[in-house]
PLY file of the C-alpha trace (Angstrom):
ply
format ascii 1.0
element vertex 117
property float x
property float y
property float z
element edge 116
property int vertex1
property int vertex2
end_header
5.44 -19.08 -22.17
9.48 -19.83 -21.83
11.49 -21.34 -18.83
13.72 -18.39 -17.46
16.16 -21.25 -16.66
16.62 -23.14 -19.83
14.72 -21.52 -22.66
12.25 -24.33 -23.39
8.55 -23.59 -23.96
6.29 -24.35 -21.31
2.53 -24.30 -21.08
0.98 -21.43 -19.16
-0.33 -23.34 -16.40
3.14 -24.95 -15.45
4.46 -25.09 -12.08
7.80 -26.40 -12.92
9.27 -27.09 -16.21
9.49 -30.27 -17.78
13.15 -29.61 -19.34
14.96 -28.56 -16.39
12.90 -29.18 -13.51
12.62 -25.32 -12.59
10.15 -23.64 -10.71
8.12 -21.61 -13.04
6.62 -17.83 -11.80
3.36 -18.47 -11.96
1.61 -15.10 -13.81
-0.38 -12.82 -11.36
-3.57 -11.78 -12.22
-4.17 -9.26 -9.56
-2.25 -5.94 -9.72
0.95 -6.15 -7.21
0.09 -3.45 -4.15
2.93 -1.49 -4.61
1.87 -0.78 -8.12
-1.43 0.70 -6.59
-2.60 3.99 -7.84
-1.96 6.97 -5.58
-4.72 9.84 -5.06
-3.48 13.37 -4.98
-5.62 14.03 -2.15
-4.52 17.21 -1.46
-5.93 18.44 -4.68
-9.37 17.03 -3.61
-9.34 18.29 -0.52
-8.18 22.00 -1.64
-11.10 21.99 -4.27
-13.73 21.19 -1.45
-12.16 23.85 1.22
-12.29 26.65 -1.59
-15.84 27.05 -1.24
-16.14 26.16 2.66
-12.58 28.33 3.64
-11.00 30.03 0.98
-7.63 30.56 2.69
-7.22 26.50 3.29
-8.61 25.74 0.10
-5.94 28.04 -1.38
-3.32 26.84 0.25
-4.00 22.66 0.03
-4.90 23.44 -3.70
-1.54 24.89 -4.41
0.15 21.97 -2.73
-1.86 20.02 -4.50
-1.11 21.41 -8.02
2.55 21.59 -7.29
2.60 17.80 -6.07
0.61 16.78 -9.44
3.60 15.41 -11.18
4.24 12.38 -8.46
0.67 11.25 -9.31
0.96 11.66 -13.00
-0.73 14.66 -13.12
-4.00 13.43 -11.59
-6.30 15.95 -10.36
-3.88 18.74 -11.37
-6.69 20.70 -13.17
-9.20 19.90 -10.19
-6.43 21.70 -7.68
-5.99 24.59 -10.62
-9.99 25.30 -10.41
-9.64 25.13 -6.39
-6.77 27.68 -6.55
-9.15 30.09 -8.88
-12.23 29.50 -6.73
-10.21 30.47 -3.28
-9.05 33.86 -5.30
-12.13 34.74 -6.34
-13.67 34.03 -2.90
-10.68 36.00 -1.20
-11.21 38.94 -3.43
-14.79 39.08 -3.12
-14.56 38.87 0.61
-12.09 42.15 0.91
-14.33 43.90 -1.15
-17.07 43.13 0.84
-15.17 44.20 3.98
-13.95 47.02 1.79
-17.56 48.16 0.88
-18.71 47.57 4.14
-16.47 49.46 6.13
-17.19 52.43 3.44
-20.78 52.31 4.21
-20.65 52.16 8.21
-18.52 55.03 7.84
-20.21 57.04 5.55
-23.62 56.69 7.37
-21.47 57.19 10.51
-20.59 60.56 8.19
-24.24 61.17 7.51
-25.15 60.88 10.97
-22.30 63.08 12.72
-23.82 65.74 9.65
-27.03 65.55 10.98
-26.52 65.64 14.23
-24.15 68.82 13.90
-21.70 66.48 15.91
0 1
1 2
2 3
3 4
4 5
5 6
6 7
7 8
8 9
9 10
10 11
11 12
12 13
13 14
14 15
15 16
16 17
17 18
18 19
19 20
20 21
21 22
22 23
23 24
24 25
25 26
26 27
27 28
28 29
29 30
30 31
31 32
32 33
33 34
34 35
35 36
36 37
37 38
38 39
39 40
40 41
41 42
42 43
43 44
44 45
45 46
46 47
47 48
48 49
49 50
50 51
51 52
52 53
53 54
54 55
55 56
56 57
57 58
58 59
59 60
60 61
61 62
62 63
63 64
64 65
65 66
66 67
67 68
68 69
69 70
70 71
71 72
72 73
73 74
74 75
75 76
76 77
77 78
78 79
79 80
80 81
81 82
82 83
83 84
84 85
85 86
86 87
87 88
88 89
89 90
90 91
91 92
92 93
93 94
94 95
95 96
96 97
97 98
98 99
99 100
100 101
101 102
102 103
103 104
104 105
105 106
106 107
107 108
108 109
109 110
110 111
111 112
112 113
113 114
114 115
115 116
């Protein structure tokens, strides 16, 4: 290691440069708190909600997918999976409602034709 003030080579454990007396910045063994890795929470929440509440899961997953670049594309594929699962769940729900309505109106039509109404 070298002194940042005078350039003289110094010991790795030194606190003061023996050549110029300048304080030496000790090497940090732990990662700085400002450089802590951030997590794309909306991607995770969107994926989980896609199974329980597809509309909320779709919204959170889309936002998580859009913001993935801010988190070094962390969990981008998880957000994409949340989007796909939410879309499929919403499509199946819509299909179930339509088929249910057709079934109810079909049954009502059969009852009406049998009863002569």
